[in-house]
N, C-alpha and C positions, 0 to 999 in steps of 0.2 A: 725172364718170362716163364712163369710156372703154369700149372694146370688151371689155376684160378683165372689167369689172364686169358688163356685160350678158351676156357669154358664160357667166360663172360663174352668174349669175342664171338663165339658161336651163337650165344643168345642174341646178341645185337644183329647178327646176320639173319637169324630166324625171324626176328621181329620185322626187320626191314623188308625181307622177301615176302613175308606174309602180307604186310601192308601194301606193298607195290602190286601184289596180285589181286587185291580187292578191287582195284580199278577195272581189271579185265573181267572179273566176275560180274561187276555191275554192267559193263558194256555188253557182255554176251550172256545175258540172263537166261536166254532160251537154249543155250548150248550146254552140253554136259561137260564134266571136268576134263575128260580126255580130249575133247575137241578144243578146249581152251588152252590146256597146258601141255599137251603132247606135241610139242613143236620145238625145233632147234632154236627158232627165234625167241620163244619164251625163255628157253634155257639160258641163252645169252643175255636176255633182259634181266633174268633173275641174278645171273653172275655179276652183271653191271651194278645192280643195287647192293649185292653182297660186298663187292669191292669197295664201293663208296662208304658203306656203313662201317666196314672194317678200318678203312683209312681214318675215318672220323673217330672211331673208338680208339685207335692207336695214338692219334694226335691230340686227343682231348686234354691231356695234362698240360700241353704247351699252348693250347688255345685259350683265349680270354673269353670264356663262356660263363655267363651267370646262370646258375641252376637253382630253381626254386620248385619245391614239390610238397604237396600236402599228403601224398600217398607213399612216398619213398623216403626212407631215412638217408639223409645226405652223408651219414657217417660211413655207410657201406660203399666205399668208392668204386670198386670193380663193378658191383651191381648197378650203381648209378651210371657209370660210364656206359654199360651195356644198354640200359634203357634209353639214355639220352641219345646214344649213337643210333639205336634201332628206330626210335620214334622221330628223332630230329635231324637225321644225317643230311637230308636234303636242305633243311633250313640252314644248317651250319655250312653246308657246301656252297650255299649261295652267298655266304659272308664274303665280302670283298677282300681279296688278297692284295690287289693293287688298286690304287685310285689314279686314274688317268684324266688329266684336265684337257677339256676340249678348247677350241678357239673361243668359245663363249665364256670360258673360265669355270664352267660347271664340271665338277669331278664326276667321273663315271667309274663305278665300281666293277671290277673284274674278278670273278670267282670261278670255282670248279663247275658251277651250274651250267656254264656255256658248253662245256664238254659233255656233261651228263645229259642235258636236254637234247643236244644234237644226236648223240648215239642212241638215246632212248627212243626218240621219235623215229629214227631210221629203223630200229629193230621192230618197233610197234607197227610201223607202216607195212613192213614185210609180213608181220604176224597177221595183220588184218587181211592181207591178200591171201595168206595161207588158209585162213578160216573161210574166206569166200570160195577158194578153190575146193576145199573139202566139201562145202555145201553143194557146189556144182557137181562134183563127183557123186555125192549121195543122191542128188536129183536124177542123174542119168541111170542110176541103179534101179529106179522105179518108173522112169518115164519110158513108155512103150513106143513112142513115135508112131502111134496109130491115129486114124482120123477122129476117133472118139475120145482121145486122151483129154482134151479140154473139158469134156463132159465129166470125166472121172474126177479131175481135180476140182471142178466146180462143185460136184456132188459132195466131195470130202469137205470142202470149205463150208458149204451150206450146213452140213451136219455139225461142224464145229461151232458155227454161229448159233445154231439152235440149242446147243448144249452150254452156251455161255451162262455164267452164273448171275449176271446182272444185266439190266436193260442198257446201261451205259457201255458195258463190254460188248454187247450185241451190236450196238450202234457203231462203236469204234471199228469192229471187225467188218461190218457192212460198208462202212466208209472206205476201208482199205480195199475191199472187193470192188467198189465202184471206180477206184483209181486205175484199174488195169484194163480198161476198155481200149479197144483198137490195137492191142498188141498182137504180134504174130502168135500162132498156136504154141510154139515152143516157149517163147518168152512169157506168154500168159500162164502156162503151166508152171514155169520156174518161179514166177512171182507168187503164185498160189502155194507152191511148195514151201517157200519161205514163210508164208503165213501159217501153213500147217505145222511146220517145224517150231514156230514160235509158240504153238499151243500143244506141243508134244513133249514127252519126257526124254525121248532119245530117238535115234534113227529107226530102230525097230518099231517103236510106237507109231511114228509117222508113216512107215511103210504099211502097217496094218490099217491105219486110217485111210489109206489110199486104196488098198487092195479090196476092202469091203465095198466101197462105192463102185469099183471096177466090175465086181460081180453083179451089182444091181443094174448097172448100165447094160451089161451083156444079157441079163436075163429078163429085164423088164423094159420092153420097147416103149411103153407109155412114159415111163420115168425118163428114159433117154430123150424122148421127143420133147418133154417139158423142159429139160435142161438145154436142149438144142434151141428151143424157142428163146430162152434167155440169152443165148449167144447168137442171135440172128445176125448180128453185125459181122460175125466170123464165118457163119455157115451159109449165109444168103449168097446166091449166085452173083458174081461180079459182072456188071454190065459193061 
């Protein structure tokens, strides 16, 4: 095993980890890179993909895999192995190692994908919980737990809706706003905080979008009264 082997192995790992991370980027489009990837659960998930791609890269010479490509010269075997392992390690890992016949006589293929899927879903499940916890922590950094807090978050949300670039986007945001009726004050604000974060570049941007309406509510009684009227179901006296 020379530097070519290890260099191409590293390439396969880079490709596999990058591709596996795209799923998280798509799932958490409104979150910044630190919120998505600064997590022990993501690190273990990345190591899992790196391990599988390396195992596939190492074992490709003894696997019966047919390779066809219009982009890569099949004569450069180390590079081909790296690209095949990096791009197709999950497909190859799903290849049956054993065929077990059931009582019906139908063979059932067993491969490494059972191990990969189980561990990956376990780690991604905890990663999703970590992202939600981070969101709750960020929320309580800006939530003042005051009587007028729902007015503040509603004002921030209405400003975001007004700034939407298209009518369809405005309608979609308005529909999301309508879904949070009858929640408690804290749950209502947290729901709107998620909507605000979805339309912010980062935590600091979301905080600014909330602090500006907070000043308006405090300094403009008529504005506060108009917002309170929209939340009559929350502020009306309970009989």
